[in-house]
C-alpha positions in Angstrom: 0.0 0.0 0.0 1.3 3.5 -0.9 2.6 5.4 2.1 1.2 8.8 3.1 4.6 10.5 2.5 4.9 9.1 -1.1 1.3 10.3 -1.8 2.2 13.8 -0.8 5.4 13.7 -2.8 3.4 12.6 -5.8 1.0 15.5 -5.3 3.9 17.9 -5.0 5.5 16.7 -8.3 2.1 16.9 -10.0 1.7 20.6 -8.8 5.2 21.4 -10.1 4.4 19.9 -13.5 1.1 21.8 -13.7 2.7 25.0 -12.7 5.3 24.5 -15.5 2.6 23.9 -18.0 0.6 27.0 -16.9 3.8 29.0 -17.0 4.5 27.8 -20.5 1.1 28.8 -21.7 1.4 32.2 -20.1 4.8 32.7 -21.6 3.5 31.6 -25.0 0.7 34.1 -24.8 3.1 37.0 -24.0 5.6 35.9 -26.8 3.0 36.3 -29.6 2.3 39.9 -28.5 -1.4 39.3 -28.2 -3.7 41.7 -26.3 -6.1 39.7 -24.2 -9.6 41.0 -23.8 -11.5 38.6 -21.6 -14.1 41.3 -20.8 -15.4 41.1 -24.4 -16.7 37.6 -23.7 -19.1 38.3 -20.9 -22.0 39.7 -23.0 -21.8 36.6 -25.2 -22.2 34.4 -22.1 -24.7 36.4 -20.1 -25.9 39.7 -21.5 -26.9 42.2 -18.8 -27.1 45.3 -21.0 -30.1 47.5 -20.6 -32.8 47.1 -23.3 -33.7 50.3 -25.1 -37.4 51.2 -25.4 -37.9 53.5 -28.4 -40.6 55.8 -29.5 -42.8 54.4 -32.3 -43.4 57.8 -33.9 -43.2 61.6 -33.4 -45.2 62.8 -30.4 -45.3 64.0 -26.9 -44.3 62.1 -23.7 -46.7 62.1 -20.7 -46.2 60.7 -17.2 -49.2 59.5 -15.2 -49.2 57.2 -12.1 -45.7 56.0 -12.9 -46.5 55.0 -16.4 -45.2 56.6 -19.6 -47.4 57.3 -22.5 -46.4 58.8 -25.8 -49.1 60.5 -27.8 -48.0 59.9 -31.3 -49.1 62.4 -34.0 -51.9 61.1 -36.2 -52.8 58.2 -33.9 -55.6 58.0 -31.5 -54.1 55.4 -29.1 -50.9 56.4 -27.4 -47.8 54.2 -27.0 -47.9 52.9 -23.4 -44.7 52.0 -21.5 -45.8 50.4 -18.2 -42.5 48.7 -17.3 -39.1 50.3 -17.3 -36.1 50.7 -15.0 -34.7 54.0 -16.2 -36.7 56.9 -17.7 -34.9 59.1 -20.2 -37.7 61.7 -20.9 -39.8 64.0 -18.8 -43.5 65.0 -18.8 -44.3 67.1 -21.9 -41.0 66.3 -23.7 -41.2 66.1 -27.5 -39.8 62.8 -29.0 -39.1 61.7 -32.5 -39.5 58.2 -34.0 -36.7 55.9 -32.8 -35.7 58.0 -29.8 -34.8 56.0 -26.7 -37.4 57.0 -24.1 -36.6 54.4 -21.4 -34.4 51.5 -20.5 -35.3 48.1 -19.1 -33.0 45.6 -17.4 -32.7 42.7 -19.8 -30.9 39.6 -18.5 -30.6 37.0 -21.2 -28.2 34.2 -22.1 -25.7 35.0 -24.8 -24.8 32.8 -27.8 -22.1 30.8 -26.0 -24.5 29.8 -23.2 -27.2 29.0 -25.7 -24.7 26.9 -27.7 -23.6 25.1 -24.5 -27.3 24.2 -23.7 -27.7 22.9 -27.2 -24.6 20.7 -26.9 -25.8 19.3 -23.6 -29.3 18.7 -24.9 -28.4 17.0 -28.1 -25.7 14.9 -26.4 -28.0 13.8 -23.6 -30.8 12.8 -25.9 -28.3 11.0 -28.3 -26.8 9.2 -25.3 -30.1 7.7 -24.3 -30.9 6.4 -27.8 -27.3 5.2 -28.2 -27.6 3.1 -25.1 -30.9 1.6 -26.3 -29.5 0.8 -29.7 -26.3 -0.6 -28.1 -28.3 -2.8 -25.7 -30.6 -4.1 -28.5 -27.9 -4.9 -31.0 -25.5 -6.0 -28.3 -28.0 -8.7 -27.2 -28.4 -9.6 -30.9 -24.6 -10.0 -31.1 -24.6 -12.8 -28.5 -27.9 -14.3 -29.6 -28.1 -17.9 -30.9 -30.2 -16.6 -33.8 -27.9 -16.3 -36.9 -30.0 -13.7 -38.6 -29.9 -11.5 -35.5 -26.1 -11.9 -35.2 -25.6 -11.1 -38.9 -27.8 -8.0 -38.7 -26.0 -6.7 -35.6 -22.6 -7.4 -37.2 -23.6 -5.5 -40.4 -24.8 -2.5 -38.3 -21.5 -2.4 -36.3 -19.2 -2.7 -39.3 -21.1 -0.4 -41.5 -21.3 2.5 -39.0 -17.8 2.1 -37.5 -16.3 1.9 -40.9 -17.6 5.3 -42.1 -16.8 8.7 -40.8 -19.4 10.5 -38.5 -19.3 13.6 -40.7 -20.3 11.6 -43.8 -23.1 9.9 -41.8 -24.4 13.3 -40.6 -24.6 14.5 -44.2 -26.4 11.3 -45.3 -28.9 11.5 -42.5 -29.7 15.1 -43.0 -29.7 15.5 -46.8 -31.0 12.0 -47.7 -32.9 10.4 -44.9 -34.0 13.7 -43.5 -35.4 14.8 -46.8 -37.3 11.5 -47.3 -38.7 11.5 -43.7 -39.0 15.3 -43.4 -36.7 15.5 -40.4 -35.5 18.8 -39.0 -31.9 19.6 -38.2 -32.0 18.8 -34.5 -33.7 15.4 -35.1 -31.2 14.6 -37.9 -28.3 15.4 -35.6 -29.7 13.2 -32.8 -30.2 10.3 -35.2 -26.7 10.5 -36.6 -25.0 10.8 -33.2 -27.2 8.0 -31.7 -26.6 5.6 -34.6 -22.8 6.3 -34.6 -22.3 6.0 -30.9 -24.6 3.0 -30.6 -22.4 1.0 -32.9 -19.5 1.3 -30.4 -21.8 0.7 -27.4 -22.8 -2.6 -29.1 -19.3 -3.9 -28.9 -18.8 -2.7 -25.3 -22.0 -4.5 -24.2 -21.1 -7.6 -26.1 -17.7 -7.7 -24.5 -19.2 -7.1 -21.1 -21.7 -10.0 -21.5 -19.1 -12.4 -22.8 -16.8 -11.5 -19.8 -19.3 -12.9 -17.4 -18.6 -16.6 -16.8 -20.9 -19.0 -18.7 -21.6 -20.8 -15.5 -23.7 -17.8 -14.4 -26.1 -18.3 -17.2 -26.1 -22.1 -16.7 -26.8 -21.8 -13.0 -29.7 -19.4 -13.6 -31.2 -21.7 -16.2 -30.8 -24.7 -13.9 -32.9 -22.7 -11.3 -35.8 -22.6 -13.8 -35.2 -19.1 -15.3 -35.9 -18.4 -18.9 -33.0 -17.1 -21.1 -34.4 -13.4 -21.1 -35.0 -13.5 -17.3 -31.5 -14.9 -16.6 -29.9 -12.3 -18.9 -31.9 -9.5 -17.2 -31.4 -10.4 -13.6 -28.1 -12.4 -13.6 -25.8 -11.6 -16.5 -26.5 -8.0 -17.4 -26.1 -6.6 -13.9 -22.7 -8.1 -13.7 -21.8 -7.0 -17.2 -23.0 -3.5 -16.5 -20.5 -3.0 -13.6 -17.6 -4.1 -15.9 -18.5 -1.9 -18.9 -19.0 1.4 -17.0 -15.4 2.7 -17.6 -15.4 2.1 -21.4 -19.0 3.4 -21.6 -17.9 6.6 -19.8 -15.1 7.0 -22.4 -17.6 6.5 -25.3 -20.1 9.0 -23.7 -17.3 11.6 -23.5 -16.5 11.0 -27.1 -20.2 11.5 -27.9 -20.1 15.0 -26.3 -17.0 16.0 -28.3 -18.3 14.5 -31.5 -21.5 16.5 -31.1 -19.5 19.5 -32.4 -19.8 18.1 -35.9 -23.5 18.8 -36.0 -22.6 22.4 -36.7 -22.1 21.5 -40.3 -25.9 21.2 -40.7 -26.4 24.6 -39.1 -27.2 23.5 -35.6 -25.9 26.3 -33.3 -24.0 24.1 -30.7 -21.1 25.3 -28.6 -18.6 25.0 -31.4 -20.7 26.9 -34.0 -21.5 29.6 -31.4 -17.8 29.9 -30.7 -17.1 30.6 -34.4 -19.9 33.2 -34.6 -18.6 34.9 -31.4 -15.1 35.1 -32.8 -16.3 37.0 -35.8 -18.1 39.5 -33.6 -15.7 39.9 -30.7 -12.4 39.7 -32.4 -11.1 37.7 -29.5 -10.3 34.3 -30.9 -8.0 33.0 -28.2 -10.3 34.0 -25.4 -13.3 32.4 -27.2 -11.7 29.1 -27.9 -10.1 28.8 -24.5 -13.6 29.4 -23.0 -15.2 26.9 -25.4 -12.6 24.3 -24.5 -13.2 24.9 -20.8 -16.9 24.5 -21.2 -16.5 21.2 -23.0 -14.1 20.1 -20.2 -16.7 21.1 -17.6 -19.4 19.0 -19.3 -17.2 15.9 -19.9 -15.7 16.2 -16.4 -19.1 16.3 -14.8 -20.2 13.2 -16.7 -16.9 11.4 -15.8 -17.4 12.3 -12.2 -21.0 11.1 -12.1 -20.0 7.7 -13.7 -17.1 7.3 -11.3 -19.5 7.9 -8.4 -21.9 5.3 -9.8 -19.1 2.8 -10.3 -18.0 3.2 -6.7 -21.6 2.8 -5.5 -22.1 -0.4 -7.4 -18.7 -1.8 -6.3 -19.6 -1.1 -2.7 -22.8 -3.1 -3.1 -20.9 -6.3 -4.0 
C-alpha cells in the first residue's frame, strides 16, 4: 500500500508539472504579442445590458401614475410603456420616432451559453438512444439466432467503418429529406446511430466477460433465457462496462461539435460566430474548451460515483 509521504510527494510533483505547463502557456501568450480582452466575452455568455425602449413615432411624452405614454401624432391610441427601470424623458417632452425614451433591465443568455445548452441537450438525448441501440444490438450479437447476429454485425461494421461527418450528411440530406426530419432530429439520429455501434461492442464484451456458468446456474434454477440475462448476466456485465461506456459518452459529447455542419448552433458553432463578432479568438476558444471540459468532467465524475456505489454493493 502506498505510504502517506509518497502520496504527498506525488501530489507535489504533480503541482510542479502543472505550474510549469501553466507558466509555459502564459509565456507563449506573451511571446506572440497578443492583447487579451476577456471582458469582451461576458456579453456573449450572459448579456446584462439595458434594453432600449424606443418611440414608435413623433409625439409628446406624458407621465401619469408612474406610467409613460407617448401621444403619437396622427394616432388615437398612445404608446404605453408600463414597465421600465430608467426613464430618459420627462413629462411634456417632444420625442421623435426611434428616440430612446426608457431602458429596461434585460438579463438573457448569450450565444455561448445557448450553444452550451444545445450541446448538452443533443448529447443527452443522443446518449439515451445510443444506449438503447447498443443494448438491443448487443444482445443480438450474443444471440443464438444467426439472422440477429448477422444484422447486428452488419450495423456495427457499416457504422464504425464510415466517418461520422459523412453519416451526418447522409442522415440530414437524404434520410432527413425523405422522412422530413428537422436539423435537430437529424443530428440526434446521426449521433445516436454512430455512438450506438460502439456501445454494441462494449456491451457484447461485457456480456461475454461474465462466466458462462452464471447463465447455466440461472437456467438450472428454472429461469428463462431473457430472465437470466436481465437479472443475472446484465447486472454483472454493467459493472464491468462502465469505464469504457464513460469514455464513449465523453467522445459523444465531443463528436456533437460536428452537427454544426448542418447549421445547428451548438457550442462550437456559437464559438465561431462569437469570434467573428468579438475579435477575441483565443479567449473564445479557451472558453469553449473549458466548457467542453466542464461537461465531460461532470459526466466522468458522475459515472465514477456510480461505479464506486455499485462496487460497494458487492
